[in-house]
N, C-alpha and C positions, 0 to 999 in steps of 0.2 A: 686298114680293115682287111682281114684275110678270111679264107675258108680253110677248114680242116675236113675235107670230104670223108675220110675214113672214120672220123669221130662224130659225124653228123653235126658239126659246128660250123655254121655259116654266118658271115657278117660279124666276125669277132674283132673288136678293137684291140690293137696291139701297140706296144711301145718298142721302138728301136733303141737298143742299149749297147752302144759300141764299147762300153766299159766292161760288159759282161762277156765272158768267153762262150758259155753255153746258153742256149735258148731254154726257156722254162714256161710251164703252163700251170695254172691253178687247178688243183686236183684235191679231192677229199674221198673219204671212205676207202682208203688204200688197204688192200688185204692180199696176202699171199695164200693161195688155196690150191693144193695139188700141184705145186711148182709153177703155178700161173699167177700173174699179177692181175688183180681185179680192182677197178676204181671207177669213180664218177668225176666228170669234169665240170668246172664252174661251181657256183653256189646256187642254192635254191632261189635266192632273191635276184639272180642275174636274169635279164630278159631272154637270154638264149639257152637257159638251163632246160634240160629235157629228161632228167631223172634216169637216163640209160646208164647201165653198167657196161664197162668194156673190159675184156679179158685179153691179156697179152702173154704170149708164150716166149717171145723174144724180147728180153729186157735184161738190164744189168744194174748193179748198184754202183754209184760213183760218189766220190767225195767232192763237194762243191763249196767254195768259200763265197758266202753272200757279201753284199755290199757293206754290211756292218762288221765284216771280218770273222764271222762265226762260220766254222766248217761244219757241214752237215752231210749225212749220207742221204742221197736221193736216188730214186729209181729213174732210169733213163729208158725211154721208149723211142722207137722209130715209127714215123708216120709220113704223111704227105701234107703239104701246105700249098694252097692256091693263092698266089699273089701276082698282081699285074697280069692276069689271064694266063699264067704259066704255073704248072705244077712242079714242085721241087720235093725231093726227099729232105726230111728234117729230123734231127734228134732233139727230143724235148726232155728236160728233167721235170719231174712231178714235184710240186711244192705248194705250200700254203701261201696263197696270194690274196686271200679274201679281203684283207684290209687295204689292198692296193687298188689304185684307179684302173689299171689295166690287168686283165687276167693272163696276158701272154707277154713275155719279153723275147725279142729276137736279138740274140747275141752275135758277136763278130764271127764265130765259127760258121754260122749259117750265112751271114751277110757277105763274107769275104769272097772276092772274085765273082760276085753276082750283082752287087748293087753298089752304087755310090751314095753315100749318106750326105744330104744337104740339110744341115740343121736349121737353116733359115726357112724351110718349107715344112708343111705338115699335111696329113690326110691325102697324100698323093694316090695311094692305091684305092681309097674310097672314091676320089674324084674320077679316077680311071674307070671304076666300076659303073658309076652313074652315067658317064659318057657312052659306054658300050650298050647300056640298056635301051 
């Protein structure tokens, strides 16, 4: 579980995916307007959905190969993530993850040289958050 303070998203369940290079977040209503990227995060049926639109001036388009082998163009934004009581810069590609269990994937580009992944354990950041409260 992580927070994205700049996106007003708190307590978001994530999946660590060491097979994915880039990290991604579920996004919809993506539009380019006056050279700005405008979008909403999560789905209306998600318990953390807040209907807010966000506008980004600093973004790029990137080709990303998904786990099913299909290459798609995605927008990439930079923001901050709060995990284990520490804030990190993170790049996120915007994608449709509405049918997925987790709205966010953390890929190895973000994880590298910051974390050790122990696949035998789960919910460590959530447990850490509860202990601090």
